[in-house]
C-alpha positions, 0 to 999 in steps of 0.5 A: 500500500502506498501512502503519502505524507500530506505535509512533506509530500513523501510517498512510501510503501508499507503493509496494508495493515500498517497503512490502514492503521496510519490512515485511520489514526492520523487522517490529517497527516497521511492519505492513501494514493488509492482513493478507494482506501480512504476512510469513509466519513459522514457529512455533518448535518447542516443547521437547516437539516437538523431543524427540519428533522426535529420539526417533522418528528414533532409534527407526527402524531403518537400513533404514527410514531408507534406505527413506525416503531412497529415497522422497525420491529422496535420494542416500546412502551405504548404508555410512554410519552410522545417525546420518549417515543421520538427519542427511541425512534431517533436512536433506532435510526428511524429518522 
């Protein structure tokens, strides 16, 4: 595996396991020359996306949230408050 030091531009060849470890631990300093080996990163949500997501969940009725939890096969307390069910839905990735 060929890795490039971003600061110096030096390219060196090391084993795959060492290369993956270097890239994951020091991604600011090292990058692989093969872009397919780059670690996957999540794009952070913008403030607009966060607000829209929150307001959409608040707009749902309690029975709609319960229906979504059933669809995801998540165990829940039917007597729980709507806010608790929304948090449960967020944790299970239903959003």
